[in-house]
N, C-alpha and C positions, 0 to 999 in steps of 0.2 A: 396716290397723294403727291400732287407737283409742287415745283415751287411758288409759280405766281399767282395761283389761286391762294396756297396756305400763306404766303405773305398778305395777301388782301384779306383774309380772314384774321390771322393775326392784330392786324390794326383795328380792325374792328372789335378786338376784344381786350384792348388797351385798358379801359377804365376796371375791369373786372380782373383782369390778370395782375395790372401793374407795371409801371414803365420800366422798372428794373428786370423784371423777368420776362416782360415782351420783347425787351432789347436783346436778352439771350436767345430767347426763341429765333427772332429776328435773325439773328447771327447765324445761328445753327443752319435755318434754312438757307440761306445765303451762301454758307461756306463749307457747310456738313462736315466739320472737323472729326477726327477720331477719336477726340476725347471732346465732349462737350460739356458747357456750364450749364445749360437750361436742364429741366425736369419734364418728365412726360406730360402733355396736355390732356392726352386719352389714355384711358387705362380699359382693358378688358379683363375681368374676372373669368375663369372656368369655375362656375359654382357647383355643376353638377354633370357627373358623366350618365346618370341613368335616363332612360327614356322609354315611352311606352308605345313608341311605334318600332317597326324595322323597315324604314324607306331604302328604296333599292339602291340609291345612291350615295348611300351615307357611310362613311367609313367606319362607324361604329358597327353597321349591319354587316360589313365585309369581315371586319375583324374578329366579331363574334361568331360568324359563321366558319373560319378557319383555326380560331382559338382551340388550343388542345388540352391545356391545364386550367385547372380551377379557378386558380389564382389570377390568370389572365382575364377570363371570363368575370370575375369577382369586380377588377378594375372600373367595368361598366356599370356596376350598380352603387355608385359613391355618390356623396354630396359632402360639401366644404361645410364645416362648422362656423356657428356663427362669430363665434371668436376667434376664428381663424380669419375669417373674412374683415373683421375690424381690424385686425393685425395689418393685413393688405392693404386697406385703406388708409391707415395711420401713415404707411410709408410713403404715400404720394400726396403731400399736401400741394394746394392748388390747383389741383384736378378740372379742367371742364368739364369733361365728358367721361362717363363709366357705361361698358356694357357688362349687363350679367349673363353673359352667355357662352358657350363653346360649342360641344358636341350633343350634351344632353339636353334635356325639356326643363327649362327652369319655372313653369308651374308646378312643378312635382317637389322642388325645394320646401322644405316645411316651413321655411322663414324668408321665402321670396320678397315678401310685402315689407317685412323688417327691411332686408336689406335696400331696397328702393327707398323708402321712408328715410332711413339714414342717409343716405347719399343725396337724398333733397335736403335733407336739413342742415348738411354742407356746403350748399348751393350748388351742388353739381346735377348737371344735365344727366339723368340716369335711362337706360332704354335696355330692352332685351328683345329677343326674338324667339319665339315660339311656335308649335303645330297648331295652339287655338283650340285643340281637342279637350283639354280640361278646363275652359273657360266656363263659367255658368254665371246666373244672376248674382250670386254673392262674390264671385271673382271679379266681376265686372265693374260691380261697386266700389269694392278696394282698388282696383285698377284706377279708377279715376279719380279715388280721394287719395291716393300714395303720393302724388307728386311726381308719377312717372311722367316723363319727357317725351319718349318715344317709344312706341312697339311696333316691330315689325313680324308680320304674319307670312309663316311660308305657306304657300299655296303653290302647289304645283299642277294643277290643272282647275279646268271651268266646267268640267262635266264629271259625274259622279264614278264614270266608266277609266276616265284617264287617271282622276286624283288618287282613287283607291287602288289601283294597279298600281300605281308608284308609293302610293303610301298605305301598306298594309297595316291593318288596325285602327284605320281612320274612317270616318263615316263621312261624305262631302258635305250632305245637309245639314249635319249637326253643326259642322265647322262654319259654315255660313248662316246659320240662324244664331252662333254666338258672336259673329262680326257683326250683324244686324242689331241683336241687341247690346252690344258694346258701343256701337255707332249712335243709336237711339238714345241710349242713356248718356253720352256725352254731351247730345245735343239739347238734351230735356234739363241739364243741371246748368247749362250755358258755360260749359267747360270746353277750353280750347286745346287740352290736353287729354292724355296723351294724343300726339301726332301717330296716328294709323297707317300704316304703309305695308303694301304685299309683295314679297319677293318670290319670284319664281326662280328655281332651276332649270334651265331650258337645256333639253335634252330629245332624244328621237321619239319618244311617247308622246311628248307635250308641245312640239315645235308650233304645231298647227294650230293650238289653241293660244298662242300668245296675244295676239290683237285682241282677242274676246277677253283677255284678263283686267285690260285697260277698262272695255267697258262695264264688266264687273264691278270693278272698284267704286267706277263712276255712279252704278244703281244704287250700290250699299252705302255710299256716302263716305268713302276713306280719303285718305290724304296724298297718295301717291303709288308707284309701281317701279320695282326694282327687276331688272331682269339681269341673271347671273348666266352665264353659259357653263354647262359641266365640263369643267378641266378635272379628270379624273387623277389624281394622285395614285389610285391604287389600279394595279393592270386589269382586276376584274371587270372594272366599271368602264373600260375603254371603248367597248362596242355600245355604249348607253349613250355616247356623245353624238351630238347633229353635226352633220357636216355645215362646211363654212358658208355654201350658198343659202342654206334654208336657215341657216342662222342669221344670216345677213337680211334675208327677205321678212323672218320675222320680226327681228328688231326693227327695220326700216317700217312693218306694217303696223307696229306697236306706237312707235313715235307719231306717225299721221293718226292714229285713232286719238293719241293723247292731246295732239293739239285741236282736234274737233271738239274733245271734251272739255277740255281746259285741265286736263290731270296731270301734276308733275312726273316725269318719270326718268331715271336713271338706267342707262344700260352701261352696265360694266364690261369692260374688255373692248371698247370700239365695236368696230363692225367685222371685225376679221376673226376666224381661230388661229390664223396662220402667225406663227412664234416672230416676234420682233425684238431685235437686241436693244435699239437704241432708247426706250424711254425709261428704262430701268435703273438706269444710273442718276436718273431723275428723283428716285422714290423718297419720302422723307420718314417712313414709319419708323425706322430706328432712330429719329431723332426726337420725334413728336410723339410716339405712343409706344405701349409696352404691354404685354399679353403675361398674365399669371395664371397658370393651370392648377388644379385640384392640390397639385403635390407641391405648390410653391416654385415651379420652374419657371423662368422668366425668357418667354419668345419673344423676339423682335417684331414678328407681324402676327395678324390672324391666320394668315393663309399656310403658315408654318406651324407643324404638329409633332414632327418628330423630334421623340427623347434627344438626339444626338447633337440637335440645332440650339440646345438650351446656351443660353446666356450665361446664367448661374442660379441658383437657389434661394429666394426670398426668406424661407423658413431658417435657412443655415448662415446667411450673410446679408449683410445691410444692403439696401438697393444703391445706395451711393458707391459701393464697390462693386456692383453688379454693372451699374450702367456705364461706367468708365473703364471697364475691366477688361482684361486680356481679348474675349470672346468677343466683344461687343467691338472693341477697337478693329478687331481682323474683319469683323463682318463690314462694319461701316465702309474700310478703305477698298475690300472687294467690290461692294456696291457702286463705289465711285467710277469704277472702270468703265470708260465707253465702250470697250472692245470685247466685253464679256458679260454673262448673267450668271449670279451665284448659282450653284447647283440647287438649293432650296427654292429660290425663285421660278424656275424654268417652267413649271406649269399654272403661276398664279393667273387668275382670270385677269386682274388688273392690267396685264401687260402682255396680252395676245388678241 
């Protein structure tokens, strides 16, 4: 989230956001003060920690494998109540976009569609990421009718062998059938939403299939591709990352295929897996967005999951007190430094 693109986007949304709030956003984007007068434009809410899969590269899978206590394991089988969700949403007036995901699978939440519809009712563009294994005719119908703005589908392979190796418990052909069903239903209804994009976490096991993902997305009739290099925060995952040369070759091949097929593509982290210090001081996440976990902890970025990085708790403190509290101020000051990268940001795929 860099300054120039954000400033352009801010100018585009002046009518919806209002002149006063847009002015505050612009000041925050240009000056990045420790104490900011604007409010987040984007919010991510972790509505569930439960998931029906055990994907190899997922922090949830790693933590469950090494958790000794029943209490720790239980933490990965929970969901946020609808009343808590509404209280979170009430704390963020003027939101532009809302993401309903974290580590878990949103389609397992019993009130996921109620949450989407409530966000849409408040004129918020709502999105979430799913493994799409729980889609079916009824849920596809509900998705198209719900007002969901954007659906991001995790698809880490273009063959059953690769995909099912990375995502134990999932069936490749079933997921493809679900995506074809959703694409066809959207077309038959004459609907433009939700926008459907496919995200691949690129790693050693699937890097050779990256260009083919673009072809698959085009064939199904979906709207875009996102490539996210695996940058593991867990030591257990380090050997799964692909090397820099393989990543750059895959990204270049995918971009060329995307140009040929007219498919929008977003490559996270540029073309190198080598750490770069410079760009992080331009990051705007702690001024433009916020993340609220299932327990109400406020995080400065969706790529930071550690409890010791919490900026405060929304269930015990007013968001205004958290947003400009001592933890946020300290983090913003540290992020402004050009000669260092804050420790929690050092594995972030957006700066590698």
